[in-house]
N, C-alpha and C positions, 0 to 999 in steps of 0.2 A: 883601407878604412875610410869611413866618411864620418863627418861630425854633424850631429843633429842638435836641436835646441838645447840650451842650458849647458853646453860644453860636454854632453854625453857622447862618447865615441862608440859607434856600432860598426860591425864588420860590413864591408862593401860587397863581399861575395857570398852572403848568407842566403839561405833559402827557407821557405816556410813549409813545414810538413803538410802532408795531406790532412784535410779535415775529416775526421772519422764520423761514423753514423752513431747516434745514440737513441735508445728507446727504453721506456720503462719495462722492467721485468714484470711479467704478469704475476699476480698473487697465486700462490700454490696452497694456501692454508697454513703454511709454516712460516716462521720468522726466517729471514736469510741467515746463511752461514756467516759468522763474524759479526752478527748484529749486535749493537749496543743495548738493544731492547731485551735480549735473552739473557737469562742468568748465566754468569760465568765471568771469566777474568776480563772481558771487554765491556762488561755491563756499566752503564751510566744512566742516571735518572734524567733522560732527555726531556721529559715533560716538565720537571721542575726547573730545568735550565732554559726552558722555552726554545728547544730545538726540535727539528724534525729529521727523520732518517728516510732516505729513498735509495732504491736499488735500480741500476740501469745496465743494459747491455751496452758495450762499446765494441764496434766492429769496423772493419775497413781493410785497406791494403797497407802493409808495412814491410819495410826492408828487414830481412833476416841477416844479422851481422855476426861474423865469427870473432874469435878472441883477439885476432890481429887487427881487427877494425875494418875488414873488407866486407862490403855488401855482397852477399852471395846470390840472393834472389828476392824479389818483391812477392809477398805471398798474402793471402787473405787470413784474417784472424777474427775470433769472436771471443771477447772476455766480458767481465762484469766489474762494476764498482759500486761501492756504497758511499753516499754523501750524507754527512751530518751538517746541518746548517741552521743558523737562527731563524726562527719563524718571523721575527720582526727585522726588516732590513736595516732599521736604525741601530740595532745591536751588532751588526756585522762590522768587523774592523777592516775589511778590505783584503784580507789574506786567506788563501786556501792552502792547507797543508796537504800534500799528497804523500802516500806511503804504499808500496806494494806489500801485500800480505806475505807472511813468511811461508816457507814450504810446509812446515809441520802444523797441520790443523788450521791453516788459513788464518794465522794470528797476526794482528796489527800491533806489533811490539811498541812502536812509537806512540800509538794512541793510548795503550795501557800506561805508558810512562809519563804522558803529558796531558791526559784527558781533562783533569781538573783545571789545569791552567788554560787549556784551550777553550773550555766552556765558560770559564770566568771572563775571559778576555774577548770573546766574540769572534773567534776564528771559525772558518768552515773547515771540515776535515773529509778527505776522500781516501778510502782504502780500495785498492784494486788488485785483481788477480793476475799473476804471471805464472803460468803453468803449461803443462803438456799432458797428452794422454799417456797412460802407463806403458812402459816397455818391458820386454822380457829381461833385458839387462839395463835396469834403471840407472842413468848417470848420476842420480843423487846418492847411489850406493856403490861406489866404485870397488873393484876387487882389492883386497888387502893381503898381498902375497906372504907377508911376514906372519900375519895372524889371520888365516882364512875364516876363522869363526867370527871374527869382528864384523865382516860384511854380513853374514847370516844373522847375527845378533841385531844389527842395525835394521835389516829388512823386517825381522820379526817384530821389533819394537815400533818402527815408524812406517813400515810399508803400507799400512792400512789408513794412514792419515795424510797422504801426499797425492799430488796429481789430480787431474780432472775426475778420475775414477772415484776418488774419495768424495769429491763434491757431488757427483751423481748419486752415490749411495746415500748421501745425506738428503738430497732433494732432487730427484731426477727431473721433475717437471721444470724446475728452474735452470738447472745446469747442463741438461743434455745438449744444448746448442754450442757449448764452449769448445774452442779449439784453437791451436796455434801450430806454426810450422816447426818440425824438428827432424834432423837427419843426423844420426850419430856419426856417420862417416865423414860428413862435410863440416861438422862443428866439433872441433877438438880444443881442448885446453890442457896444457901441460902434458901432452901425450896420451890423453884419455878423453872419452866423450865429455863435451862441455855440459856441466850440470845446470847451466844458466840458459834460460829461454832465449833463442836467438833474436826474437823480435822485441825483447824487453825494452831496449832503448827507444825504439820508435813508438811503442805503445805509450810509454811514459810521456814522450814529447807530444804525441797527438792528444793525450788526455789534458795536458797543460794547455795546449792550443784551444781546446773546446772550452775549458774553464775561463781562460783569460780573454776569449773573444766576446764574452758577455752576450751570447746569443739569446734572442727573446724567448725561445722555447728550450733553452739549454738547461742543464742540471742545476745551475746557480741563478735561474731566472729570478728577477726581482732584486738581485744583489749586484752591486758594482765591484767586480773582482778587479783589484789593482796589482796584486802580487800573488805568486805561487811559490811556495817553499817546499822543498823535499825534506822529509824527516823519516829516514829509512834506517831500520835497525836490524841487527843480526844478519843472516846470510844474504838478504837481498840488498844490503849496502853495497855489495860488489858491483851490482848493476850500474849504480850511479858513479862509482869510481871509474868504471869502463867508460861511461858516457862522457865524463870530463877528460879522461886520459886520451880518448880518441877524437877529441875536439868537437863533440856534438853541441856543446854549449854555444860555441861560436858559429857553427854550421847552421843549426836549426834555430830560427828566430820567428818572432811575430812579423806579420806583414809590414809594420812600420819600423822594423829593425830592433825593437826592444827584445830582451831575452825572454824566452818561454819560462825559465826558472830564475827566480830572483835570489835564491839562497839555497845552500845544500848543507844539511846536517845529517850525518850518518853516525851509527854507534854500534858497539858490541861486536865488531868484526875486525880481525887483523887481516887486512886485504891480502889475498893470495893464499890464505889459510885453507880454504876449501879446495882451490885449484888455481894454478897460474903463478904469476910473478908477485913477489912481496913489494908492490909499489906503495909508497907512502905519500907521494906528491904526484898528482896527475901531470902528465907531460904538457897539457894545454890548460893551465890554471885560468880561470875566468878573471878578467880585470873589472867586471861589473857585478860580481856576486861572491859572497863569502863561501868558503869551503871549510866546514867544521867537522872534526871527527872526535867522538867521545869513546874513550876506553873505560871498560870496567876494570877491576883488579885483575880479571882473568886475561884479557887481551894484553894488559901491561906485562904480565909474566911471560906470556907467549913471546912477545918481542924481545924481552930481556934474555930469555933462554936461547932464542934463535940468533941473538946478536944483531938485531935490527935496530938501528938508531932512528929515533923519531926526528923529524926536521925541526928547525927553529920556527917559531911563529913569526909571521910577517904581516904587515899592514897593507902593502900594495905589492902583489895581490893579497887579499885578506884570507890568511890561513891560520887556523887554530887547531891544536890538539890538546885535549883534556884527559888526563888519567885520573879517574875519580876513585879514590880509595874507599874501601868499605862498601863497594857495590859489586855484585856478582855478575856473571854472564847470564844467569837465569835464576828466578825465584819461582816458588809455587804460584805467586800472583801473576806470573807472565805466561803460563802454560796455554797452549792452543787447544782448540776443540779436539777431544779425544786423546790428547797427549797425557801420558802417565810416566812419571820419572821416579826412579828409586831414590830414596834418601841415602846419604853417605854411609850411615850405620847399617844399611841393608846390603852393602856390597862387600868388597874384598877385605876391609879392615874394620869389622864391626866393634872391635875393642879399642881402636885408636881414639884417644880423647880429642883429637882434632877432627874426627869424622862423626860427630854425634849431632851437631846442629847446623842448619843452613841459615844463610843471611835472610832476615826479614825486615831489615831497616828500609825506610822509604826512599829508594833510589829516585823516585819521581821528583823529589825536591831539587837536588842539584841539577838534574837533567832539564827540568822545566826552566830553572834559572838561566841555564846556558842558552836554551831556545829563546828565551826572552831577551837575552843579551844580543843574540844574532838578529832578532827582529828590530831592536833599537839601532843596531849598527846599519841595517838597511834603511829604515825609515828616517832616522834622525842623525845618522852619521856619528853616533856615539861609539867611541872605541870599545871593542870587546876586551874583557880581562885576559891577561896572559898568565898562565899558571906555571909554577915551577915544575920541572920534570922529576919523576921518581928517581931516586938515587940508586944507581946500579953497582953491583959488586960482582965482578967476573961475569959469568953467564947467569946471573940472578939479580936479586935486589938486596938493598941494605935494610935491615930491620932495626928498630930502636930497641935497645936492650932493656929498657925500662918497661915499655908497653907491649913489646913483641910485634908491633905493627910496622908497616913499610914506611920509610922516610920519603918525604917529598910528595908531589902530586897535588891534586885538589883534595882537600881534607874537610869533609863534612863534620858537623859537630860530634858525631858518634866516633870519629877518628881523632879529632882534637882531644876529646875527653872520653876515652874509650872504656868500655866495660867488657871487652872481649878481644881476643886475638883473631884477625880476619886472614883466612888462608885460601889458596886456590887448589884445585885438583892437580895442577901441575906440580905443586910442592908436596902435597900430602899423599897422592896416589890412592885417594879413597875409592876411585873407580866409577864415578858417576858424573853427570853433566853439571850438577849443582856444585858450587863452591861451598866451603864450610867454615864455621867459626868455632872458637873455643871460649866460652864465657869465663871470665875471671872467677876464681873462688871467692868466697866471702872474705877470707883472710887477705887475699891479694887486693880486693877492693878497699879494704880498711887500711892496708899499707899505703895505697896510692893516694887515697883521698881523706882518710881519717873517719869520715862519717858520710851518710847519705846527703845531709844538708850541704856539706862542702862540695860533694860531687855535683849536686843539682845546681849550685851556684856557678860552678865552673862550666857546666853544660850550657847555662843561659848565656854566659859570656861568650862561649864558643859560637852560639847562635848568632850573637851580634857581630862577631868577627866574620862569619860566613856571609852575612847580609852585606857587610861593608866590602868584602872582596868580590861580591857579585855571584856567589854560588848558592844563595838562598834568598828567595823573595820575601819581602816583609810580610806579605799576606800569608805565607806558609809558615813563617817562624812561630807564630803563636800556637799552632796546633802540633809542633814538633816536641815530643815528650822525651825525657831521658831514657835510655835503653835499659839501664838497671833500675830496679825498684828498691824501696827501703828494705824489703824482705831479703833481697839478694845480699845485703850487707850482714845479715844474720845467719844465713844458711846457703850452701851452694845451690845453684840452679839444678832442679831435678832433670834427669836425662829424659829425652823425648821418647814417647812410646811408638816406635816405628820398627 
C-alpha cells in the first residue's frame, strides 16, 4: 500500500483499466429503449427538471471473467449507455450514479426507485446494457428438472424481452452493432452456464473510468465528475457483488490511485439466489467505499427460509444491510419494457384473501433516503444509520399478533401505523412474482385506531419518526399520505378487478 495526500491509502499494485471508445448513437427516429422521455415506468419530465438525455455506444477490449474470478480471455465488446445530466453545470452535484439495465425489458430499477431524488439533488445518471446474443439454451432460463414446465413457462413469459435480440427487434438501426463475448462451456456458475455476462465487471469499470476522467469530449463534458456511485438493483446486483468479492475495487483504479467507484448500493437481490454461492459479505471489502445492500420484504424472507444470517453492520469497512418492511420485490410501477406480470388473484389461489392486492406503497421514499445517507457518508463522513434486523422464528420470521406484520427491520410509516398485512409469495404461495397484501377490514381499522382521525395523527407521527431515523427525507414526508382513507373505516376495501 502507498499513502497519498490527506492520509488516504491507495493500493500500490493497482492498475488502470483500458480506456474504452465512446460515440453518440445515431438518431433512428425512435426514442431509445429505456429512455426517460418515453411514456412508461422510467418516464420523468426531464425538461422541467432542466436535464438532458443522450445515448452513446461504449466499445473496447475487456477481460471476460468466470465466476471463480479468473480472466479467461480479453475480447472486444460493443454496448450502449444512456446518460441523464443537468443542462446547467452549476446544478450538477459532482456525482454520477451508474446502473446496469436489468435483463427483463432493459429496465433501470434503481432509476425508477430514486429518480425524483436524483433530479432534485443534481445527480447525473447512467444506465448501461450488459447482455449477450440469444442462445438456443439461454443461461437466463436454466433447466428445472423437478418441474420441467417451469423453464418453458419462463421462456414463454420472458424470452421475448431479453438479450440483444430483444433490443434489435425494438430498434434494429440503433442496436444491431451491440455484442459481447460468451461461451457457455467456459463460463459456469453453480454447475450450469453462467447467466451473467463475463465482461460485466470490466465494462462497468471502463464506464466509470470514462466518466471520472472528465474527458473534454466525454459524455459528461462540461461537468466536473468527482464521484461515481453504483446503484444496482435486482438481478444485476450480483455483478457488483462479484466485482467486490474478487477484489476488483482494489485492483482497478484511476491513474492517480483513486477508486473508480466511490460507493456501492445494491438492492432486491439475495446474492446467489439466481446462481452461485450465497455470499453476504465480499471477501475483499473496500476500505475507502461503503457497501450497502437493501432488501425488500421478499429477500428478507428468502434468507430467513434458507437459514442465511445477515452480517452485523460495521463502520470500518463501511457495511450496511437494510431490510425494509412493507416493500415488495416488484411493483407494477417497476416493470420493464414489454414485461407483463399476472396479479396474485390471477394465479393458483384466486380465492385466498392474501392473494388479492399487490403492494403499491412508495418504496422510493425509504430507498432514496438510504441512498442519501450513503452519499452523506462519502462526502461528509456522516455515519449511516444502523437498522435493527428482522426478528426470525425458526426458518421464518416473527409477526406481531396485533398487526399481522413482521417484527423488526426498517419500518416505513405504513408499517409503523399499518392499514394492511404485508405478505410475500414465499409465505402465501400465490404463485406470481408480485408480493401481496391484505388490507384491514373496516372493523379491524376501527379496533386498532378508533377513527380515521386517530389513524391519520398516528401516521403523521410515524413520518416524523422515520425522518428522525434517517429512512424518510424531510422533502418527501409532506407528500406521503396515509394508506387508508376515511371511507376504509366505513366499508371494506373493494376487491380489485383482475
